[in-house]
C-alpha positions as CSV (number, residue, x, y, z in Angstrom):
1,M,-23.1,-3.9,2.2
2,K,-25.0,-6.7,0.6
3,S,-22.9,-9.5,-0.6
4,Y,-22.7,-9.7,-4.4
5,E,-23.2,-13.5,-3.9
6,S,-26.8,-12.8,-3.1
7,L,-27.4,-11.2,-6.5
8,E,-28.9,-13.2,-9.3
9,L,-26.3,-12.2,-11.8
10,K,-27.8,-13.8,-14.9
11,V,-25.0,-12.5,-17.2
12,N,-23.0,-14.4,-19.7
13,L,-20.1,-15.8,-17.6
14,K,-17.5,-15.6,-20.3
15,T,-18.3,-11.9,-20.9
16,T,-18.2,-11.1,-17.2
17,I,-14.9,-12.7,-16.7
18,K,-13.5,-11.0,-19.8
19,Q,-14.7,-7.6,-18.5
20,G,-13.3,-8.2,-15.0
21,S,-10.0,-9.7,-16.1
22,K,-8.2,-6.3,-16.1
23,A,-9.0,-5.8,-12.4
24,L,-7.8,-9.3,-11.5
25,E,-4.6,-8.9,-13.6
26,S,-3.8,-5.7,-11.7
27,V,-3.9,-7.5,-8.4
28,L,-1.8,-10.4,-9.7
29,H,0.7,-7.9,-11.1
30,K,1.1,-6.4,-7.6
31,I,1.7,-9.8,-6.1
32,R,4.3,-10.6,-8.7
33,K,6.0,-7.3,-8.2
34,K,6.3,-7.8,-4.5
35,T,7.8,-11.2,-5.1
36,I,10.4,-9.8,-7.5
37,M,11.3,-7.0,-5.0
38,K,11.9,-9.5,-2.2
39,K,14.4,-11.3,-4.4
40,V,16.1,-8.1,-5.4
41,V,16.3,-7.0,-1.7
42,F,17.8,-10.4,-0.7
43,G,20.4,-10.1,-3.5
44,L,21.4,-6.6,-2.2
45,L,21.7,-7.9,1.3
46,V,24.0,-10.6,0.2
47,F,26.1,-8.1,-1.7
48,A,26.1,-5.7,1.2
49,G,27.0,-8.4,3.7
50,G,30.0,-9.4,1.6
51,F,31.1,-5.8,1.2
52,L,30.9,-5.1,4.9
53,T,32.9,-8.3,5.7
54,T,35.7,-7.6,3.2
55,N,35.9,-3.9,4.0
56,S,35.2,-3.8,7.7
57,V,37.4,-0.9,8.4
58,N,36.2,1.6,5.9
59,A,32.8,0.1,5.2
60,Q,29.9,2.4,4.5
61,K,26.8,2.2,6.7
62,I,23.4,0.6,5.9
63,G,20.3,2.6,6.8
64,V,16.8,1.5,7.5
65,F,13.9,3.7,6.4
66,D,10.5,3.7,4.8
67,V,9.0,6.9,3.6
68,D,5.4,5.5,3.9
69,L,6.0,4.6,7.6
70,M,7.5,8.0,8.2
71,V,4.3,9.6,6.7
72,Q,2.2,7.6,9.1
73,A,4.4,8.8,12.0
74,M,3.6,12.4,11.2
75,P,1.2,14.1,13.7
76,Q,-1.0,15.3,10.8
77,Y,-1.5,11.7,9.5
78,R,-4.3,11.0,12.1
79,G,-6.5,13.6,10.3
80,I,-5.8,12.0,7.0
81,D,-6.8,8.6,8.3
82,S,-10.1,10.0,9.5
83,L,-10.8,11.6,6.2
84,V,-10.1,8.3,4.4
85,Q,-12.5,6.5,6.7
86,L,-15.2,9.1,5.9
87,Y,-14.5,8.6,2.2
88,E,-14.8,4.8,2.5
89,R,-18.0,5.1,4.6
90,D,-19.8,7.7,2.6
91,S,-18.5,8.1,-1.0
92,L,-17.6,4.5,-1.7
93,R,-20.8,3.3,-0.1
94,M,-22.8,5.5,-2.4
95,E,-20.8,4.4,-5.4
96,Y,-21.4,0.7,-4.5
97,D,-25.2,1.3,-3.9
98,Y,-25.4,3.1,-7.3
99,A,-23.8,0.2,-9.1
100,L,-26.1,-2.3,-7.4
101,S,-29.2,-0.1,-8.2
102,E,-28.1,0.3,-11.9
103,Y,-27.5,-3.5,-12.2
104,N,-31.0,-4.3,-10.9
105,R,-32.6,-1.6,-13.1
106,L,-30.8,-2.8,-16.3
107,D,-31.6,-6.5,-15.4
108,S,-35.3,-5.6,-15.1
109,T,-35.2,-3.6,-18.3
110,Y,-33.4,-6.4,-20.2
111,K,-36.1,-8.9,-19.2
112,K,-38.9,-6.6,-20.2
113,D,-37.4,-5.7,-23.5
114,S,-36.6,-9.3,-24.2
115,A,-40.2,-10.3,-23.6
116,A,-41.3,-7.4,-25.8
117,K,-38.9,-8.7,-28.6
118,K,-37.0,-5.4,-28.9
119,P,-34.2,-5.3,-31.6
120,A,-31.1,-7.2,-30.9
121,S,-29.0,-4.0,-30.9
122,V,-31.1,-2.6,-28.1
123,L,-30.9,-5.8,-26.0
124,N,-27.1,-6.1,-26.6
125,Y,-26.5,-2.5,-25.5
126,I,-28.5,-3.1,-22.2
127,K,-26.7,-6.4,-21.7
128,D,-23.3,-4.8,-22.1
129,Q,-24.2,-2.1,-19.6
130,R,-25.5,-4.6,-17.1
131,T,-22.3,-6.6,-17.5
132,Q,-20.2,-3.6,-16.7
133,F,-22.1,-3.0,-13.4
134,A,-22.0,-6.7,-12.6
135,T,-18.2,-6.7,-13.0
136,Q,-17.9,-3.7,-10.8
137,I,-20.0,-5.4,-8.0
138,I,-18.1,-8.7,-8.3
139,Y,-14.6,-7.0,-8.1
140,W,-15.7,-4.3,-5.7
141,Q,-13.3,-5.3,-3.0
142,Q,-10.3,-4.8,-5.3
143,I,-11.7,-1.7,-6.8
144,S,-12.5,-0.1,-3.5
145,Q,-9.1,-0.9,-2.1
146,Q,-7.4,0.9,-5.1
147,K,-9.7,3.9,-4.6
148,I,-9.0,4.1,-0.9
149,E,-5.2,3.9,-1.4
150,G,-5.4,6.5,-4.2
151,K,-7.4,8.8,-1.8
152,R,-4.9,8.3,1.0
153,Q,-1.9,9.0,-1.3
154,M,-3.6,12.2,-2.5
155,L,-4.3,13.5,1.0
156,A,-0.8,12.5,2.2
157,T,1.0,14.3,-0.6
158,P,1.8,17.4,1.5
159,L,3.4,15.1,4.1
160,Y,5.5,13.4,1.5
161,Q,6.6,16.9,0.3
162,K,7.8,17.7,3.8
163,I,9.6,14.4,4.5
164,V,11.5,14.0,1.2
165,P,13.7,17.1,1.6
166,A,14.5,16.1,5.1
167,Y,15.3,12.6,4.0
168,E,17.5,13.8,1.2
169,K,19.4,16.1,3.6
170,V,20.1,13.1,5.9
171,L,21.4,11.0,3.0
172,K,23.8,13.8,2.0
173,E,25.1,14.1,5.5
174,N,25.7,10.3,5.9
175,N,27.6,7.8,3.9
176,Y,25.1,5.0,3.4
177,L,25.9,2.0,1.2
178,L,22.2,1.0,1.2
179,V,19.0,2.2,2.7
180,L,16.5,-0.6,3.1
181,K,13.0,-1.0,4.6
182,P,12.5,-2.4,8.1
183,E,11.2,-5.8,6.9
184,A,14.2,-6.3,4.7
185,I,16.7,-5.4,7.4
186,E,15.4,-8.2,9.6
187,F,17.6,-10.6,7.5
188,M,20.7,-8.9,8.7
189,G,22.1,-8.4,12.1
190,S,25.0,-6.1,11.3
191,T,26.1,-3.4,13.8
192,K,26.6,-1.1,10.8
193,V,22.9,-0.6,10.4
194,E,21.5,2.8,11.4
195,N,18.0,4.0,12.1
196,V,17.4,6.7,9.5
197,F,13.9,7.3,10.9
198,E,15.4,9.1,14.0
199,K,17.6,11.3,11.9
200,V,14.7,12.4,9.6
201,A,12.5,12.9,12.6
202,K,15.1,15.2,14.1
203,E,15.1,17.3,10.9
204,L,11.3,17.5,11.0
205,K,11.3,18.2,14.7
206,I,8.8,15.5,15.5
207,Q,8.7,12.7,18.0
208,L,8.7,9.1,16.7
209,P,6.3,6.4,17.9
210,Q,8.0,3.8,20.0
211,E,8.0,1.1,17.3
212,L,10.2,3.3,15.0
213,R,12.7,4.2,17.7
214,S,16.1,2.4,18.1
215,S,16.2,-0.6,20.5
216,R,18.4,0.1,23.5
217,E,21.0,-2.2,24.9
218,P,22.6,-1.8,28.4
219,E,25.9,0.1,28.5
220,S,29.0,-2.1,29.0
221,A,32.1,-1.2,30.9
222,A,34.0,-0.4,27.7
223,G,31.4,2.1,26.8
224,S,28.0,2.4,25.3
225,T,26.8,-0.4,23.0
226,R,23.6,0.6,21.3
227,S,21.8,-1.0,18.5
228,T,20.6,1.6,16.0
229,T,18.1,-0.5,14.2
230,P,14.4,0.0,14.8
231,A,12.8,-2.2,17.5
232,A,11.6,-5.6,16.3
233,T,8.0,-4.7,16.7
234,R,6.6,-3.7,13.3
235,P,4.5,-0.6,12.9
236,A,0.8,-1.2,12.6
237,P,-0.4,-1.4,9.0
238,K,-2.4,1.4,7.4
239,K,-6.0,1.4,8.5
240,Q,-8.3,0.5,5.7
């Protein structure tokens, strides 16, 4: 794709920023939301740690699970990933090219109509349309990412519908105080942590990738001592 920086976007800057502020605010909102969630998770871990310490005999277990990672572990997910890549390569490329073409057309029209001294109402309408396409080009990276994730979520819906009942069944059969995501559980080294991925995979009758399996420790003379938290290696992020 051509960089939008190569465009001669002769558009009123204040108007462009105003039109694009919604897209930028959406990105900032996600960042603030992640920050808040990290603080909440840390608070829960402090609470859980104190609970497990003061009630060590009858303490409930803590599980580690992430439904999004479980979806990526499903055998069918590879097909979804391929479809998303096709969507990004074909549909989104066409959408970007159309926006670029329309911007150039409207920019040329605006210049011609300005030289021809067309009415202000006509010129303002063309300028507003040009600004909309300019904003789409400027914020294309954020816009395309949102579209890609939306497409991925739509295609993965059947997988979520398979996983959620199995996950709910595991929760009913186990007495978990908390179920946290892998990145949150790294703050805690409790032996009360259980790998929920393995239990859900057993319900679904699928094999987990190595990075979601429990890390194994050598058996001692007193018996088996096995950590049930997922291995330290994090799963690869979703392909974009």
